[in-house]
C-alpha positions as CSV (number, residue, x, y, z in Angstrom):
1,M,27.3,6.6,-20.6
2,Y,24.3,6.1,-22.7
3,L,22.6,2.7,-22.2
4,R,20.3,1.7,-25.0
5,S,18.7,-1.2,-23.2
6,W,16.0,-0.4,-20.4
7,E,16.5,-3.4,-18.2
8,S,20.4,-2.8,-18.3
9,F,19.8,1.0,-17.2
10,A,17.3,0.1,-14.5
11,S,19.6,-2.7,-13.0
12,Q,23.0,-0.7,-13.2
13,A,21.1,2.6,-11.9
14,E,19.5,1.0,-8.9
15,E,23.0,-0.9,-8.1
16,L,24.8,2.5,-8.5
17,Y,22.1,3.9,-6.1
18,R,22.4,0.9,-3.6
19,K,26.5,1.6,-3.5
20,D,26.3,5.0,-2.4
21,P,22.8,6.4,-1.4
22,L,23.8,9.6,-0.3
23,G,26.1,10.7,-3.2
24,T,23.8,9.3,-5.9
25,R,21.7,11.9,-7.9
26,Y,18.7,10.9,-10.2
27,L,17.4,13.5,-12.9
28,M,14.6,13.2,-15.2
29,K,14.4,15.5,-18.1
30,Y,11.8,16.3,-20.7
31,R,12.5,17.8,-23.8
32,H,9.4,18.7,-25.5
33,C,11.0,20.3,-28.7
34,D,12.6,17.0,-29.2
35,G,9.9,14.9,-27.5
36,K,12.4,12.8,-25.6
37,L,12.5,11.8,-22.2
38,E,16.1,11.4,-20.5
39,L,16.7,9.7,-17.3
40,K,20.0,10.2,-15.7
41,V,21.6,8.5,-12.6
42,T,25.0,9.9,-11.3
43,D,27.5,9.5,-8.4
44,D,29.8,11.8,-10.0
45,R,32.3,9.0,-11.1
46,T,29.7,7.1,-13.1
47,C,27.0,8.6,-15.0
48,L,24.4,6.5,-16.5
49,K,21.6,7.6,-19.2
50,F,18.7,6.5,-20.8
51,T,16.9,8.4,-23.5
52,T,13.4,7.5,-25.3
53,D,10.7,9.0,-27.6
54,Q,8.6,6.0,-27.2
55,Q,5.3,6.1,-25.1
56,S,5.7,2.3,-24.6
57,D,8.3,2.9,-22.1
58,L,6.6,5.0,-19.9
59,Q,4.9,2.7,-17.7
60,A,8.4,0.8,-17.0
61,I,9.7,4.4,-16.5
62,E,6.9,4.8,-13.8
63,R,7.6,1.7,-12.2
64,F,11.3,2.6,-11.9
65,N,10.5,5.9,-10.4
66,N,8.3,4.2,-7.7
67,R,11.1,1.8,-7.0
68,F,13.5,4.7,-6.9
69,F,11.5,6.8,-4.7
70,A,10.8,3.9,-2.3
71,L,14.5,3.5,-2.0
72,M,15.3,7.1,-1.4
73,A,12.3,7.3,1.2
74,R,12.6,4.1,3.2
75,G,16.4,3.5,2.7
76,V,18.0,0.3,0.9
77,E,17.1,-2.0,3.4
78,G,13.4,-0.9,4.0
79,A,12.4,-1.0,0.5
80,D,14.0,-4.3,-0.2
81,S,11.4,-5.9,2.1
82,M,8.4,-4.1,0.4
83,D,6.2,-5.9,-1.9
84,P,6.3,-4.1,-5.7
85,K,2.6,-3.6,-5.4
86,E,3.1,-2.0,-1.9
87,V,5.5,0.4,-3.1
88,E,3.5,1.5,-6.1
89,A,0.7,1.9,-3.7
90,S,2.6,4.0,-1.5
91,T,3.7,6.5,-3.9
92,Q,0.2,6.9,-5.2
93,A,-1.1,7.6,-2.0
94,A,1.4,10.5,-1.8
95,V,-0.1,12.0,-4.9
96,P,-2.4,14.6,-4.0
97,Q,-5.8,14.3,-5.6
98,Q,-7.8,17.3,-7.1
99,H,-10.8,18.4,-5.4
100,K,-14.0,17.1,-7.2
101,G,-16.1,20.0,-6.0
102,R,-14.1,23.1,-7.3
103,K,-14.4,24.3,-10.8
104,Q,-11.3,24.9,-12.7
105,R,-10.9,28.4,-14.2
106,R,-10.1,28.7,-17.7
107,R,-7.3,31.1,-18.7
108,G,-7.1,32.5,-22.1
């Protein structure tokens, strides 16, 4: 089911994950030709979808991703005790940084 409101999608998706963490899947797909980003959370019985083409939604989606990744990595109970800033910091630390000393090759 497509949800128009971001808040309802985020809360229902987290609730769906908490009910069945091992049976729930999360998919993010970007369609360049349409310029749309689609998020989907499903447990094979319930399917929640949210689609946007607004750049203003990206910051909320990034926070949602950080929260969801923390739930997946630390478990439902472990992520509940975390501060939202700690969740964001732990996911940012996991992203490898590009080496500053290397020069990038240009292709073309």
